[in-house]
TORKOL-4160 file (C-alpha; in steps of 0.2 Angstrom, whole numbers, padded with zeros to 4 digits, m for minus):
480
<pt num="1" X="0498" Y="0356" Z="0519"/>
<pt num="2" X="0495" Y="0353" Z="0537"/>
<pt num="3" X="0479" Y="0364" Z="0544"/>
<pt num="4" X="0473" Y="0367" Z="0560"/>
<pt num="5" X="0455" Y="0361" Z="0561"/>
<pt num="6" X="0442" Y="0373" Z="0563"/>
<pt num="7" X="0433" Y="0363" Z="0576"/>
<pt num="8" X="0449" Y="0365" Z="0588"/>
<pt num="9" X="0450" Y="0383" Z="0584"/>
<pt num="10" X="0433" Y="0386" Z="0589"/>
<pt num="11" X="0435" Y="0374" Z="0606"/>
<pt num="12" X="0450" Y="0386" Z="0610"/>
<pt num="13" X="0438" Y="0401" Z="0607"/>
<pt num="14" X="0426" Y="0392" Z="0620"/>
<pt num="15" X="0440" Y="0390" Z="0633"/>
<pt num="16" X="0437" Y="0398" Z="0649"/>
<pt num="17" X="0450" Y="0395" Z="0662"/>
<pt num="18" X="0468" Y="0400" Z="0668"/>
<pt num="19" X="0476" Y="0397" Z="0651"/>
<pt num="20" X="0464" Y="0408" Z="0642"/>
<pt num="21" X="0465" Y="0426" Z="0638"/>
<pt num="22" X="0451" Y="0436" Z="0648"/>
<pt num="23" X="0436" Y="0441" Z="0638"/>
<pt num="24" X="0434" Y="0460" Z="0642"/>
<pt num="25" X="0433" Y="0471" Z="0627"/>
<pt num="26" X="0415" Y="0475" Z="0620"/>
<pt num="27" X="0412" Y="0482" Z="0604"/>
<pt num="28" X="0416" Y="0502" Z="0609"/>
<pt num="29" X="0432" Y="0495" Z="0616"/>
<pt num="30" X="0439" Y="0487" Z="0600"/>
<pt num="31" X="0432" Y="0502" Z="0589"/>
<pt num="32" X="0443" Y="0512" Z="0601"/>
<pt num="33" X="0458" Y="0501" Z="0599"/>
<pt num="34" X="0456" Y="0504" Z="0580"/>
<pt num="35" X="0455" Y="0521" Z="0581"/>
<pt num="36" X="0470" Y="0521" Z="0593"/>
<pt num="37" X="0482" Y="0515" Z="0582"/>
<pt num="38" X="0474" Y="0521" Z="0565"/>
<pt num="39" X="0473" Y="0540" Z="0571"/>
<pt num="40" X="0492" Y="0543" Z="0574"/>
<pt num="41" X="0505" Y="0557" Z="0570"/>
<pt num="42" X="0502" Y="0551" Z="0552"/>
<pt num="43" X="0486" Y="0561" Z="0552"/>
<pt num="44" X="0496" Y="0578" Z="0555"/>
<pt num="45" X="0511" Y="0572" Z="0544"/>
<pt num="46" X="0506" Y="0561" Z="0529"/>
<pt num="47" X="0492" Y="0571" Z="0523"/>
<pt num="48" X="0503" Y="0588" Z="0520"/>
<pt num="49" X="0515" Y="0575" Z="0511"/>
<pt num="50" X="0502" Y="0569" Z="0499"/>
<pt num="51" X="0494" Y="0585" Z="0496"/>
<pt num="52" X="0511" Y="0595" Z="0493"/>
<pt num="53" X="0518" Y="0581" Z="0482"/>
<pt num="54" X="0505" Y="0571" Z="0472"/>
<pt num="55" X="0486" Y="0575" Z="0475"/>
<pt num="56" X="0484" Y="0593" Z="0480"/>
<pt num="57" X="0469" Y="0597" Z="0487"/>
<pt num="58" X="0461" Y="0580" Z="0481"/>
<pt num="59" X="0469" Y="0572" Z="0494"/>
<pt num="60" X="0452" Y="0569" Z="0502"/>
<pt num="61" X="0450" Y="0559" Z="0487"/>
<pt num="62" X="0467" Y="0550" Z="0489"/>
<pt num="63" X="0461" Y="0546" Z="0508"/>
<pt num="64" X="0443" Y="0538" Z="0500"/>
<pt num="65" X="0453" Y="0527" Z="0487"/>
<pt num="66" X="0464" Y="0519" Z="0502"/>
<pt num="67" X="0450" Y="0519" Z="0513"/>
<pt num="68" X="0440" Y="0509" Z="0499"/>
<pt num="69" X="0455" Y="0496" Z="0498"/>
<pt num="70" X="0457" Y="0494" Z="0515"/>
<pt num="71" X="0437" Y="0491" Z="0517"/>
<pt num="72" X="0438" Y="0476" Z="0503"/>
<pt num="73" X="0452" Y="0467" Z="0516"/>
<pt num="74" X="0440" Y="0475" Z="0532"/>
<pt num="75" X="0426" Y="0464" Z="0525"/>
<pt num="76" X="0436" Y="0447" Z="0524"/>
<pt num="77" X="0444" Y="0452" Z="0542"/>
<pt num="78" X="0426" Y="0454" Z="0549"/>
<pt num="79" X="0421" Y="0435" Z="0543"/>
<pt num="80" X="0435" Y="0428" Z="0549"/>
<pt num="81" X="0435" Y="0436" Z="0565"/>
<pt num="82" X="0418" Y="0431" Z="0568"/>
<pt num="83" X="0420" Y="0413" Z="0564"/>
<pt num="84" X="0437" Y="0413" Z="0574"/>
<pt num="85" X="0437" Y="0423" Z="0587"/>
<pt num="86" X="0454" Y="0420" Z="0595"/>
<pt num="87" X="0470" Y="0428" Z="0596"/>
<pt num="88" X="0482" Y="0428" Z="0582"/>
<pt num="89" X="0473" Y="0439" Z="0568"/>
<pt num="90" X="0480" Y="0435" Z="0550"/>
<pt num="91" X="0491" Y="0421" Z="0558"/>
<pt num="92" X="0476" Y="0410" Z="0565"/>
<pt num="93" X="0466" Y="0414" Z="0549"/>
<pt num="94" X="0480" Y="0408" Z="0538"/>
<pt num="95" X="0482" Y="0392" Z="0549"/>
<pt num="96" X="0464" Y="0386" Z="0545"/>
<pt num="97" X="0465" Y="0389" Z="0527"/>
<pt num="98" X="0483" Y="0389" Z="0520"/>
<pt num="99" X="0491" Y="0379" Z="0532"/>
<pt num="100" X="0505" Y="0378" Z="0545"/>
<pt num="101" X="0519" Y="0385" Z="0535"/>
<pt num="102" X="0508" Y="0399" Z="0528"/>
<pt num="103" X="0503" Y="0403" Z="0545"/>
<pt num="104" X="0521" Y="0405" Z="0552"/>
<pt num="105" X="0528" Y="0416" Z="0539"/>
<pt num="106" X="0512" Y="0427" Z="0541"/>
<pt num="107" X="0513" Y="0427" Z="0560"/>
<pt num="108" X="0534" Y="0430" Z="0560"/>
<pt num="109" X="0531" Y="0445" Z="0546"/>
<pt num="110" X="0516" Y="0454" Z="0557"/>
<pt num="111" X="0529" Y="0451" Z="0573"/>
<pt num="112" X="0541" Y="0461" Z="0564"/>
<pt num="113" X="0529" Y="0476" Z="0558"/>
<pt num="114" X="0522" Y="0478" Z="0576"/>
<pt num="115" X="0540" Y="0477" Z="0584"/>
<pt num="116" X="0549" Y="0488" Z="0572"/>
<pt num="117" X="0534" Y="0500" Z="0571"/>
<pt num="118" X="0534" Y="0503" Z="0591"/>
<pt num="119" X="0552" Y="0505" Z="0591"/>
<pt num="120" X="0550" Y="0518" Z="0577"/>
<pt num="121" X="0537" Y="0527" Z="0585"/>
<pt num="122" X="0545" Y="0527" Z="0603"/>
<pt num="123" X="0559" Y="0537" Z="0595"/>
<pt num="124" X="0549" Y="0547" Z="0586"/>
<pt num="125" X="0539" Y="0552" Z="0602"/>
<pt num="126" X="0555" Y="0556" Z="0611"/>
<pt num="127" X="0557" Y="0570" Z="0599"/>
<pt num="128" X="0541" Y="0577" Z="0600"/>
<pt num="129" X="0541" Y="0576" Z="0618"/>
<pt num="130" X="0559" Y="0587" Z="0617"/>
<pt num="131" X="0550" Y="0598" Z="0607"/>
<pt num="132" X="0535" Y="0600" Z="0618"/>
<pt num="133" X="0546" Y="0603" Z="0633"/>
<pt num="134" X="0557" Y="0615" Z="0625"/>
<pt num="135" X="0545" Y="0628" Z="0622"/>
<pt num="136" X="0544" Y="0628" Z="0641"/>
<pt num="137" X="0561" Y="0629" Z="0643"/>
<pt num="138" X="0563" Y="0612" Z="0649"/>
<pt num="139" X="0579" Y="0605" Z="0639"/>
<pt num="140" X="0586" Y="0587" Z="0642"/>
<pt num="141" X="0605" Y="0582" Z="0640"/>
<pt num="142" X="0608" Y="0578" Z="0621"/>
<pt num="143" X="0618" Y="0561" Z="0627"/>
<pt num="144" X="0600" Y="0555" Z="0635"/>
<pt num="145" X="0590" Y="0558" Z="0621"/>
<pt num="146" X="0599" Y="0552" Z="0607"/>
<pt num="147" X="0606" Y="0535" Z="0602"/>
<pt num="148" X="0626" Y="0531" Z="0602"/>
<pt num="149" X="0626" Y="0532" Z="0583"/>
<pt num="150" X="0619" Y="0550" Z="0582"/>
<pt num="151" X="0626" Y="0566" Z="0585"/>
<pt num="152" X="0618" Y="0584" Z="0588"/>
<pt num="153" X="0627" Y="0601" Z="0585"/>
<pt num="154" X="0622" Y="0612" Z="0599"/>
<pt num="155" X="0619" Y="0631" Z="0599"/>
<pt num="156" X="0636" Y="0636" Z="0602"/>
<pt num="157" X="0644" Y="0623" Z="0588"/>
<pt num="158" X="0649" Y="0610" Z="0599"/>
<pt num="159" X="0646" Y="0593" Z="0592"/>
<pt num="160" X="0639" Y="0580" Z="0606"/>
<pt num="161" X="0636" Y="0562" Z="0603"/>
<pt num="162" X="0621" Y="0553" Z="0611"/>
<pt num="163" X="0622" Y="0537" Z="0624"/>
<pt num="164" X="0605" Y="0532" Z="0625"/>
<pt num="165" X="0587" Y="0537" Z="0620"/>
<pt num="166" X="0580" Y="0537" Z="0636"/>
<pt num="167" X="0563" Y="0542" Z="0634"/>
<pt num="168" X="0561" Y="0530" Z="0619"/>
<pt num="169" X="0566" Y="0516" Z="0631"/>
<pt num="170" X="0555" Y="0522" Z="0646"/>
<pt num="171" X="0539" Y="0524" Z="0636"/>
<pt num="172" X="0540" Y="0506" Z="0630"/>
<pt num="173" X="0542" Y="0500" Z="0648"/>
<pt num="174" X="0529" Y="0511" Z="0654"/>
<pt num="175" X="0516" Y="0505" Z="0641"/>
<pt num="176" X="0521" Y="0487" Z="0644"/>
<pt num="177" X="0517" Y="0488" Z="0663"/>
<pt num="178" X="0500" Y="0494" Z="0659"/>
<pt num="179" X="0497" Y="0480" Z="0645"/>
<pt num="180" X="0504" Y="0466" Z="0658"/>
<pt num="181" X="0489" Y="0472" Z="0670"/>
<pt num="182" X="0476" Y="0467" Z="0657"/>
<pt num="183" X="0467" Y="0474" Z="0642"/>
<pt num="184" X="0454" Y="0482" Z="0653"/>
<pt num="185" X="0466" Y="0493" Z="0661"/>
<pt num="186" X="0475" Y="0498" Z="0644"/>
<pt num="187" X="0458" Y="0498" Z="0635"/>
<pt num="188" X="0453" Y="0512" Z="0649"/>
<pt num="189" X="0469" Y="0521" Z="0646"/>
<pt num="190" X="0466" Y="0519" Z="0627"/>
<pt num="191" X="0449" Y="0525" Z="0626"/>
<pt num="192" X="0456" Y="0542" Z="0638"/>
<pt num="193" X="0469" Y="0544" Z="0625"/>
<pt num="194" X="0458" Y="0542" Z="0610"/>
<pt num="195" X="0445" Y="0553" Z="0617"/>
<pt num="196" X="0459" Y="0567" Z="0619"/>
<pt num="197" X="0465" Y="0564" Z="0601"/>
<pt num="198" X="0449" Y="0564" Z="0593"/>
<pt num="199" X="0444" Y="0580" Z="0603"/>
<pt num="200" X="0460" Y="0590" Z="0595"/>
<pt num="201" X="0456" Y="0584" Z="0578"/>
<pt num="202" X="0437" Y="0590" Z="0581"/>
<pt num="203" X="0444" Y="0605" Z="0588"/>
<pt num="204" X="0453" Y="0609" Z="0572"/>
<pt num="205" X="0441" Y="0604" Z="0560"/>
<pt num="206" X="0429" Y="0616" Z="0571"/>
<pt num="207" X="0440" Y="0630" Z="0572"/>
<pt num="208" X="0448" Y="0630" Z="0554"/>
<pt num="209" X="0433" Y="0628" Z="0545"/>
<pt num="210" X="0429" Y="0646" Z="0547"/>
<pt num="211" X="0446" Y="0651" Z="0540"/>
<pt num="212" X="0444" Y="0643" Z="0524"/>
<pt num="213" X="0448" Y="0651" Z="0508"/>
<pt num="214" X="0440" Y="0643" Z="0493"/>
<pt num="215" X="0453" Y="0648" Z="0481"/>
<pt num="216" X="0464" Y="0636" Z="0488"/>
<pt num="217" X="0454" Y="0622" Z="0482"/>
<pt num="218" X="0457" Y="0629" Z="0464"/>
<pt num="219" X="0461" Y="0619" Z="0454"/>
<pt num="220" X="0455" Y="0606" Z="0465"/>
<pt num="221" X="0464" Y="0591" Z="0456"/>
<pt num="222" X="0481" Y="0602" Z="0449"/>
<pt num="223" X="0486" Y="0595" Z="0433"/>
<pt num="224" X="0500" Y="0582" Z="0431"/>
<pt num="225" X="0517" Y="0589" Z="0429"/>
<pt num="226" X="0522" Y="0577" Z="0416"/>
<pt num="227" X="0529" Y="0565" Z="0427"/>
<pt num="228" X="0518" Y="0548" Z="0435"/>
<pt num="229" X="0512" Y="0552" Z="0453"/>
<pt num="230" X="0514" Y="0572" Z="0452"/>
<pt num="231" X="0495" Y="0578" Z="0452"/>
<pt num="232" X="0482" Y="0573" Z="0441"/>
<pt num="233" X="0474" Y="0557" Z="0443"/>
<pt num="234" X="0490" Y="0547" Z="0445"/>
<pt num="235" X="0496" Y="0561" Z="0458"/>
<pt num="236" X="0479" Y="0555" Z="0468"/>
<pt num="237" X="0483" Y="0535" Z="0467"/>
<pt num="238" X="0502" Y="0539" Z="0472"/>
<pt num="239" X="0493" Y="0549" Z="0487"/>
<pt num="240" X="0482" Y="0534" Z="0490"/>
<pt num="241" X="0496" Y="0523" Z="0491"/>
<pt num="242" X="0504" Y="0535" Z="0506"/>
<pt num="243" X="0489" Y="0539" Z="0516"/>
<pt num="244" X="0486" Y="0520" Z="0516"/>
<pt num="245" X="0498" Y="0517" Z="0529"/>
<pt num="246" X="0487" Y="0526" Z="0541"/>
<pt num="247" X="0473" Y="0514" Z="0539"/>
<pt num="248" X="0481" Y="0498" Z="0547"/>
<pt num="249" X="0474" Y="0499" Z="0562"/>
<pt num="250" X="0460" Y="0486" Z="0560"/>
<pt num="251" X="0471" Y="0473" Z="0558"/>
<pt num="252" X="0477" Y="0476" Z="0577"/>
<pt num="253" X="0458" Y="0474" Z="0582"/>
<pt num="254" X="0458" Y="0456" Z="0576"/>
<pt num="255" X="0472" Y="0451" Z="0587"/>
<pt num="256" X="0462" Y="0454" Z="0601"/>
<pt num="257" X="0447" Y="0443" Z="0596"/>
<pt num="258" X="0451" Y="0431" Z="0610"/>
<pt num="259" X="0447" Y="0445" Z="0623"/>
<pt num="260" X="0432" Y="0452" Z="0616"/>
<pt num="261" X="0415" Y="0448" Z="0623"/>
<pt num="262" X="0404" Y="0442" Z="0611"/>
<pt num="263" X="0416" Y="0441" Z="0597"/>
<pt num="264" X="0405" Y="0435" Z="0584"/>
<pt num="265" X="0395" Y="0450" Z="0586"/>
<pt num="266" X="0409" Y="0463" Z="0592"/>
<pt num="267" X="0423" Y="0459" Z="0581"/>
<pt num="268" X="0414" Y="0466" Z="0566"/>
<pt num="269" X="0408" Y="0481" Z="0575"/>
<pt num="270" X="0427" Y="0484" Z="0580"/>
<pt num="271" X="0434" Y="0481" Z="0563"/>
<pt num="272" X="0422" Y="0490" Z="0552"/>
<pt num="273" X="0417" Y="0503" Z="0564"/>
<pt num="274" X="0436" Y="0509" Z="0567"/>
<pt num="275" X="0437" Y="0511" Z="0548"/>
<pt num="276" X="0422" Y="0520" Z="0545"/>
<pt num="277" X="0425" Y="0533" Z="0559"/>
<pt num="278" X="0442" Y="0536" Z="0555"/>
<pt num="279" X="0439" Y="0537" Z="0535"/>
<pt num="280" X="0426" Y="0551" Z="0540"/>
<pt num="281" X="0438" Y="0561" Z="0550"/>
<pt num="282" X="0454" Y="0560" Z="0539"/>
<pt num="283" X="0443" Y="0566" Z="0524"/>
<pt num="284" X="0435" Y="0581" Z="0534"/>
<pt num="285" X="0451" Y="0584" Z="0541"/>
<pt num="286" X="0463" Y="0585" Z="0525"/>
<pt num="287" X="0448" Y="0595" Z="0517"/>
<pt num="288" X="0449" Y="0608" Z="0530"/>
<pt num="289" X="0469" Y="0608" Z="0531"/>
<pt num="290" X="0470" Y="0611" Z="0511"/>
<pt num="291" X="0458" Y="0625" Z="0513"/>
<pt num="292" X="0466" Y="0635" Z="0525"/>
<pt num="293" X="0482" Y="0636" Z="0518"/>
<pt num="294" X="0488" Y="0631" Z="0499"/>
<pt num="295" X="0493" Y="0614" Z="0496"/>
<pt num="296" X="0511" Y="0621" Z="0490"/>
<pt num="297" X="0514" Y="0630" Z="0506"/>
<pt num="298" X="0516" Y="0612" Z="0513"/>
<pt num="299" X="0530" Y="0606" Z="0503"/>
<pt num="300" X="0545" Y="0601" Z="0513"/>
<pt num="301" X="0536" Y="0603" Z="0530"/>
<pt num="302" X="0536" Y="0589" Z="0544"/>
<pt num="303" X="0522" Y="0599" Z="0552"/>
<pt num="304" X="0509" Y="0605" Z="0539"/>
<pt num="305" X="0496" Y="0607" Z="0553"/>
<pt num="306" X="0505" Y="0622" Z="0560"/>
<pt num="307" X="0506" Y="0631" Z="0543"/>
<pt num="308" X="0488" Y="0629" Z="0542"/>
<pt num="309" X="0485" Y="0636" Z="0560"/>
<pt num="310" X="0496" Y="0650" Z="0555"/>
<pt num="311" X="0481" Y="0655" Z="0545"/>
<pt num="312" X="0472" Y="0659" Z="0560"/>
<pt num="313" X="0473" Y="0668" Z="0576"/>
<pt num="314" X="0473" Y="0652" Z="0586"/>
<pt num="315" X="0492" Y="0651" Z="0588"/>
<pt num="316" X="0491" Y="0642" Z="0604"/>
<pt num="317" X="0483" Y="0627" Z="0594"/>
<pt num="318" X="0500" Y="0622" Z="0587"/>
<pt num="319" X="0507" Y="0617" Z="0604"/>
<pt num="320" X="0490" Y="0607" Z="0606"/>
<pt num="321" X="0494" Y="0598" Z="0589"/>
<pt num="322" X="0511" Y="0593" Z="0597"/>
<pt num="323" X="0502" Y="0586" Z="0612"/>
<pt num="324" X="0489" Y="0576" Z="0601"/>
<pt num="325" X="0504" Y="0570" Z="0592"/>
<pt num="326" X="0513" Y="0563" Z="0608"/>
<pt num="327" X="0496" Y="0556" Z="0612"/>
<pt num="328" X="0494" Y="0549" Z="0596"/>
<pt num="329" X="0510" Y="0540" Z="0597"/>
<pt num="330" X="0506" Y="0533" Z="0614"/>
<pt num="331" X="0492" Y="0525" Z="0609"/>
<pt num="332" X="0501" Y="0518" Z="0592"/>
<pt num="333" X="0514" Y="0511" Z="0604"/>
<pt num="334" X="0501" Y="0504" Z="0616"/>
<pt num="335" X="0491" Y="0494" Z="0603"/>
<pt num="336" X="0507" Y="0489" Z="0593"/>
<pt num="337" X="0514" Y="0479" Z="0609"/>
<pt num="338" X="0498" Y="0473" Z="0611"/>
<pt num="339" X="0495" Y="0465" Z="0594"/>
<pt num="340" X="0513" Y="0458" Z="0595"/>
<pt num="341" X="0512" Y="0450" Z="0612"/>
<pt num="342" X="0495" Y="0442" Z="0606"/>
<pt num="343" X="0502" Y="0435" Z="0590"/>
<pt num="344" X="0517" Y="0426" Z="0599"/>
<pt num="345" X="0506" Y="0420" Z="0613"/>
<pt num="346" X="0495" Y="0411" Z="0598"/>
<pt num="347" X="0511" Y="0405" Z="0589"/>
<pt num="348" X="0516" Y="0398" Z="0607"/>
<pt num="349" X="0500" Y="0389" Z="0611"/>
<pt num="350" X="0503" Y="0380" Z="0594"/>
<pt num="351" X="0518" Y="0375" Z="0598"/>
<pt num="352" X="0529" Y="0383" Z="0586"/>
<pt num="353" X="0538" Y="0396" Z="0599"/>
<pt num="354" X="0542" Y="0390" Z="0616"/>
<pt num="355" X="0530" Y="0391" Z="0629"/>
<pt num="356" X="0536" Y="0404" Z="0639"/>
<pt num="357" X="0527" Y="0416" Z="0627"/>
<pt num="358" X="0508" Y="0408" Z="0631"/>
<pt num="359" X="0511" Y="0409" Z="0650"/>
<pt num="360" X="0495" Y="0419" Z="0658"/>
<pt num="361" X="0499" Y="0429" Z="0673"/>
<pt num="362" X="0488" Y="0420" Z="0687"/>
<pt num="363" X="0480" Y="0436" Z="0692"/>
<pt num="364" X="0479" Y="0448" Z="0676"/>
<pt num="365" X="0477" Y="0434" Z="0664"/>
<pt num="366" X="0489" Y="0441" Z="0651"/>
<pt num="367" X="0503" Y="0432" Z="0643"/>
<pt num="368" X="0514" Y="0444" Z="0655"/>
<pt num="369" X="0532" Y="0435" Z="0652"/>
<pt num="370" X="0530" Y="0440" Z="0634"/>
<pt num="371" X="0526" Y="0457" Z="0638"/>
<pt num="372" X="0542" Y="0458" Z="0648"/>
<pt num="373" X="0553" Y="0449" Z="0636"/>
<pt num="374" X="0546" Y="0463" Z="0622"/>
<pt num="375" X="0547" Y="0477" Z="0634"/>
<pt num="376" X="0566" Y="0473" Z="0636"/>
<pt num="377" X="0569" Y="0469" Z="0618"/>
<pt num="378" X="0561" Y="0483" Z="0610"/>
<pt num="379" X="0565" Y="0496" Z="0623"/>
<pt num="380" X="0584" Y="0492" Z="0619"/>
<pt num="381" X="0580" Y="0493" Z="0601"/>
<pt num="382" X="0573" Y="0511" Z="0604"/>
<pt num="383" X="0587" Y="0516" Z="0615"/>
<pt num="384" X="0601" Y="0512" Z="0606"/>
<pt num="385" X="0597" Y="0512" Z="0587"/>
<pt num="386" X="0595" Y="0527" Z="0577"/>
<pt num="387" X="0578" Y="0531" Z="0568"/>
<pt num="388" X="0587" Y="0531" Z="0552"/>
<pt num="389" X="0591" Y="0513" Z="0556"/>
<pt num="390" X="0574" Y="0509" Z="0562"/>
<pt num="391" X="0567" Y="0515" Z="0546"/>
<pt num="392" X="0549" Y="0521" Z="0545"/>
<pt num="393" X="0535" Y="0509" Z="0550"/>
<pt num="394" X="0530" Y="0500" Z="0533"/>
<pt num="395" X="0514" Y="0492" Z="0530"/>
<pt num="396" X="0521" Y="0479" Z="0518"/>
<pt num="397" X="0518" Y="0465" Z="0531"/>
<pt num="398" X="0501" Y="0470" Z="0534"/>
<pt num="399" X="0499" Y="0470" Z="0515"/>
<pt num="400" X="0504" Y="0452" Z="0514"/>
<pt num="401" X="0493" Y="0448" Z="0529"/>
<pt num="402" X="0478" Y="0457" Z="0520"/>
<pt num="403" X="0481" Y="0448" Z="0504"/>
<pt num="404" X="0481" Y="0430" Z="0514"/>
<pt num="405" X="0464" Y="0434" Z="0523"/>
<pt num="406" X="0456" Y="0438" Z="0507"/>
<pt num="407" X="0462" Y="0423" Z="0498"/>
<pt num="408" X="0459" Y="0414" Z="0515"/>
<pt num="409" X="0438" Y="0420" Z="0513"/>
<pt num="410" X="0440" Y="0413" Z="0495"/>
<pt num="411" X="0447" Y="0396" Z="0500"/>
<pt num="412" X="0435" Y="0394" Z="0515"/>
<pt num="413" X="0420" Y="0398" Z="0507"/>
<pt num="414" X="0425" Y="0383" Z="0493"/>
<pt num="415" X="0431" Y="0370" Z="0507"/>
<pt num="416" X="0419" Y="0374" Z="0521"/>
<pt num="417" X="0404" Y="0381" Z="0514"/>
<pt num="418" X="0391" Y="0377" Z="0527"/>
<pt num="419" X="0403" Y="0383" Z="0543"/>
<pt num="420" X="0393" Y="0393" Z="0553"/>
<pt num="421" X="0397" Y="0413" Z="0549"/>
<pt num="422" X="0389" Y="0426" Z="0558"/>
<pt num="423" X="0396" Y="0440" Z="0547"/>
<pt num="424" X="0398" Y="0436" Z="0529"/>
<pt num="425" X="0409" Y="0444" Z="0517"/>
<pt num="426" X="0398" Y="0452" Z="0504"/>
<pt num="427" X="0398" Y="0448" Z="0486"/>
<pt num="428" X="0411" Y="0435" Z="0486"/>
<pt num="429" X="0421" Y="0431" Z="0476"/>
<pt num="430" X="0422" Y="0449" Z="0470"/>
<pt num="431" X="0427" Y="0458" Z="0486"/>
<pt num="432" X="0441" Y="0446" Z="0490"/>
<pt num="433" X="0447" Y="0448" Z="0472"/>
<pt num="434" X="0447" Y="0466" Z="0473"/>
<pt num="435" X="0456" Y="0467" Z="0490"/>
<pt num="436" X="0471" Y="0454" Z="0484"/>
<pt num="437" X="0473" Y="0465" Z="0468"/>
<pt num="438" X="0473" Y="0482" Z="0478"/>
<pt num="439" X="0485" Y="0476" Z="0491"/>
<pt num="440" X="0496" Y="0467" Z="0478"/>
<pt num="441" X="0496" Y="0483" Z="0470"/>
<pt num="442" X="0501" Y="0494" Z="0484"/>
<pt num="443" X="0514" Y="0481" Z="0488"/>
<pt num="444" X="0523" Y="0482" Z="0470"/>
<pt num="445" X="0526" Y="0500" Z="0473"/>
<pt num="446" X="0534" Y="0499" Z="0491"/>
<pt num="447" X="0555" Y="0503" Z="0492"/>
<pt num="448" X="0567" Y="0490" Z="0490"/>
<pt num="449" X="0574" Y="0492" Z="0506"/>
<pt num="450" X="0556" Y="0486" Z="0513"/>
<pt num="451" X="0557" Y="0469" Z="0503"/>
<pt num="452" X="0576" Y="0467" Z="0507"/>
<pt num="453" X="0571" Y="0469" Z="0525"/>
<pt num="454" X="0556" Y="0458" Z="0524"/>
<pt num="455" X="0566" Y="0444" Z="0515"/>
<pt num="456" X="0580" Y="0445" Z="0527"/>
<pt num="457" X="0567" Y="0443" Z="0543"/>
<pt num="458" X="0559" Y="0429" Z="0533"/>
<pt num="459" X="0575" Y="0419" Z="0531"/>
<pt num="460" X="0578" Y="0421" Z="0549"/>
<pt num="461" X="0559" Y="0415" Z="0552"/>
<pt num="462" X="0560" Y="0399" Z="0540"/>
<pt num="463" X="0577" Y="0394" Z="0549"/>
<pt num="464" X="0566" Y="0394" Z="0566"/>
<pt num="465" X="0552" Y="0385" Z="0559"/>
<pt num="466" X="0562" Y="0370" Z="0553"/>
<pt num="467" X="0574" Y="0370" Z="0568"/>
<pt num="468" X="0562" Y="0372" Z="0582"/>
<pt num="469" X="0543" Y="0375" Z="0576"/>
<pt num="470" X="0541" Y="0361" Z="0564"/>
<pt num="471" X="0547" Y="0349" Z="0578"/>
<pt num="472" X="0536" Y="0355" Z="0592"/>
<pt num="473" X="0521" Y="0358" Z="0582"/>
<pt num="474" X="0505" Y="0353" Z="0592"/>
<pt num="475" X="0494" Y="0350" Z="0577"/>
<pt num="476" X="0508" Y="0340" Z="0568"/>
<pt num="477" X="0509" Y="0329" Z="0584"/>
<pt num="478" X="0491" Y="0324" Z="0585"/>
<pt num="479" X="0491" Y="0322" Z="0569"/>
<pt num="480" X="0503" Y="0308" Z="0567"/>
């Protein structure tokens, strides 16, 4: 199996010229990038869904279990990120451990996840924007906020068909422009967004803790209904599988390794730091929310936090929560677009994709042509495809990446035991094995349509690899 030598990866990490990404991110920036994508609107919706349908007040335990599963993979990511501090995340790591074909498979899959994720979040962002503005009497024509395949019934009974989801397209283009100007600017924007978003979460916790009704915690673990996954411990485990999707941000942190200052030190800080901060916030947030309102009240609601707020005199906070969701979605789109373009950048530099995806702007030192191309593609997708077709942003690609990274640590420890590691995954092989088992277990329970989508995308990717990537591979040419 053709592999990319570790020596070459380290050489690429040390490059500092016009063909290299500019290192501007410190450990704090990386933690904020992770928090930016982890704390999204999922916190304000998935928590209520998991509590109402599966775990009850014990959704806090679900968060702890999901975080533990993520921690296994995060420890493995941290070792690789400190060893191989260049852009590309799991794609780069698998190139060094499992070979070119596996690297292509995981890189291609991650691109799908980030691209579809960005489009999906952009569409939902537009819907929340309309809800927020409507409370102030500002309304947009339905034709400009729905895709051509969607229709809406007005108050007078008239059915209006959409033409274009303009807000969704514009937010993708706007954030892409921010990314083109460089990660320093986007890091500053992300820092502001994360500060506002975390601030709203802290306000909710601080105010809500005074309105907790202890009776809402009884029973803390509701009895199982007789159906697997409906309360009891199986419900807690099912809830962990649901809230797991909120934790995948640290994977995006690793894609920015080539733009990190002192990556051997700062990448583990960014990956593990963002996971720890978010785990604490999520557990406290869910505990307060299920204490303010009984978990049964969240059933069927897309805005469980609003239900909890109704138990307080602070009704104005519901608008702040919608604003926080908008802010959360904005930061998620930013990190999705950045991560996706950096993976294509790495694949292009290796010759597996056309050079246009790795051309660096002479001033901003960013893969600007890649940003422009994907701004066009994803904005068109967000503008003209309904959210029901785009589907919910799933984690199957991320879970697959986690499995490969955990397996990669096992392989590297065996094949290159003396390679320099500024951070070592503890308790090897136990931690990587637990990471693999946890992630595979979650993949098994994902919906069938998620697997179908994955296989279809993989088929297209494999075709491109054998018709273009394999023929233009720089590593393959150098080893011939």
